[in-house]
N, C-alpha and C positions, 0 to 999 in steps of 0.2 A: 503495498499500500504506500502510496505517496501524500505529502500534506503539501499543497499548493495555499501559499499566504500572497494573500493578494492585497495590496497598500493602492490606496488611491493616492496622487499626486497631492503636495500640499495644494491650498488655494494659491491659485493662479491670478495676476494684475487684471484677467480678464473676469475671474470669476466676481472678485471684491467690485465690479461695475455690473456684474449679471448681465457681460454679452456670450453669447454662444460661441464656445469657440470651434468644434470639430478636431481638422488637423491645422488649426494656425499655430505657429510655432510660439507658444507666448512663455515669459517666464514668471516666477513664484513673486508672489509679493512679501514684504516681510512677514507679513502673519503665515503665511504659507511656509516660509523657510522656519517659523518658530514651532509650527504644528509637525514641519519633519521631523526636527530636532526632539520632540515631545515624546514620540513614536519610537527613537530609535533603538532605547533601550529594550524595549518590547519583542522590536524585532531582531535584535543581535542575539538575545536569550535561544532563538529559537535555533541559529545556526546554520542558514541554508546553505547547501550544497552547491547550488548554482544560484546566479543572479539576472535574471532576465529582463529588461526597460524597454519599453517604448522608447523609439527611438527620438521624441520631442523633446525639446529644452525642461518644459516644465517637471516631467518623469525624472530624466537623468540627475538633474539638482536634486530631486527629493531622492534619490537613491544613494548621490554623496553624502548628504544631509544625515540620511540613514545609518552612514556607515558602510557602503559601499562604493568606496571610487570605482573599484575593479569590478565592471559588471557588461553582460553584454547585451548590447542594444537589439531589437527586432521590431523592423517596420510594422512586421503584422499584427504586432499589440497596441497600436496606434489608433488614436479617438476614432471614431463613425467622422466619414465627412458628410458635412450638414450642408454642401453646396452653397446656394447663394444667403443661405441663412448666416452663412460663417462672419461672428464680429456683430449679428444685431442682438438689439436687446433683449431680452426674454421675456420681460412685460411688454414692449411691445409687439413683437409677436404673438402674445397670447390675447392682445385687445385688437389686433387684425384677424385673427382666423385663431381661436380657441380651438376648434375643433382639431385643425391638423397640427396644433402642438400638442395635443392630446393625442393624438396619432400617431406623430413620430415618435414619444414618450413611450408609446404602447406598442411600437415597434409595428405599424400598419399602415405608415403614411413615411412616404421618403422626399423632402424637403427637394424642391427644381435645382438640378445639379448633384442632387446628393448622393449615398451610396445607401443601396435597401437595409433592412434590417439583417433578412435572409442571408445577402453575401457580408455583411460585418460579421453576423454569428460562425459564418463558414469560414473565414479566415483567423477568427480569434480560436475557436476549437481545436484549428491545425496543429496550433501551437502546444495545445496542450497534448495532442493526441501523440506528437511526436516524443513527449516528453514520457506518457503512459505506455510506450514501448520499450522504455529502456530502465534504469535499475535506482534510480534515484529515490530517494528517501522523504527531501525536505525540499522544495525549492520555491524563490523568492520571487513573485511579479511586481514590477512597479508599473503599473499602467495609469488606466483612466478609468471614472465612473461606467462609462457605457460596455467597457469591456469585461468589467467586474457584473453589471447586468448581463453582458450576452453569455458569460460565462455559466452563470446561475442558471440559466433557459438552458443552454446546449447539457448541463453538466445533471441539473437537479429538474428541470421541467418549470422553472419557476418564471414566467411570463413578467416582460419589463414592467408591463401596466400594474404587476402586483407586488412590486419592487421598488420602495423609497428609493430616492436617489443616492447615492455613496458619497458619504462624508468625506474631504479632504484630508488626506493624513489618516484616514481609516484602515483598521485592518481587516480582510474578511480572511476566511480559513477553509478552506475545501479538503477532505482527505478522499482520493480516488483509488481505487483500483486499478491495474494493467488493461490493456486496450482490449486484449482476449477474455479477461476475466469476468466471472460473474460478479465479482461484487459491484455495488453501486456506491454513487458519490453521496457523500455526505457534508451537512453544511457544520459547522464545527463552533465559527462565530462569523457574526456581518456587523460589519460599522464601526467595531470596537476601538473607541479612542482612549488615551489614558486623562485625558482631562475630565469631556463631558461628552454625552450623548448631544447629536445635532440629529433633528429633526427636520429644518428648511435650508439641507445644502445646493449648492447652484450646479445645475447640470454644466 
């Protein structure tokens, strides 16, 4: 069995402004850096054997602040591409078409020029499938809220519409069996932060 330690990056500059990022390469805010540092001791106790990181700046900086300057950038762990919605204010999108935005959050609507949920789910799950074919026991992934929600659906059948936004610099833990084994994936922790729970995290 393998444990996946999934960490969302700390708050970014655009998160702080409630701007939808997608694959825009935005760095962490000062608050985001503090959040990542606060989680570092928790993550280090698990002693991951591999550290995979989305190749965007906010995740790589988070990994470094967690104590893993040596990590493997993986482009397949990038956030979902939101097309023309990139850089748009979430409140404005909701005001313009709440049904479309909620449909996107539920995985049933693709913004103009964006990536479909099914395609996104397939590319992110491909990273986990490769890991499950090996013999690793502890893997840390520093990625994005959408990536974590996609893996929760791929591995546990939890649809994105039933999962609250993943908190910045929070830890989610999944226990998964080998790719051809019979053991089902299990959720061991979700949205853990050492400081406080957050129920209104930005997408």
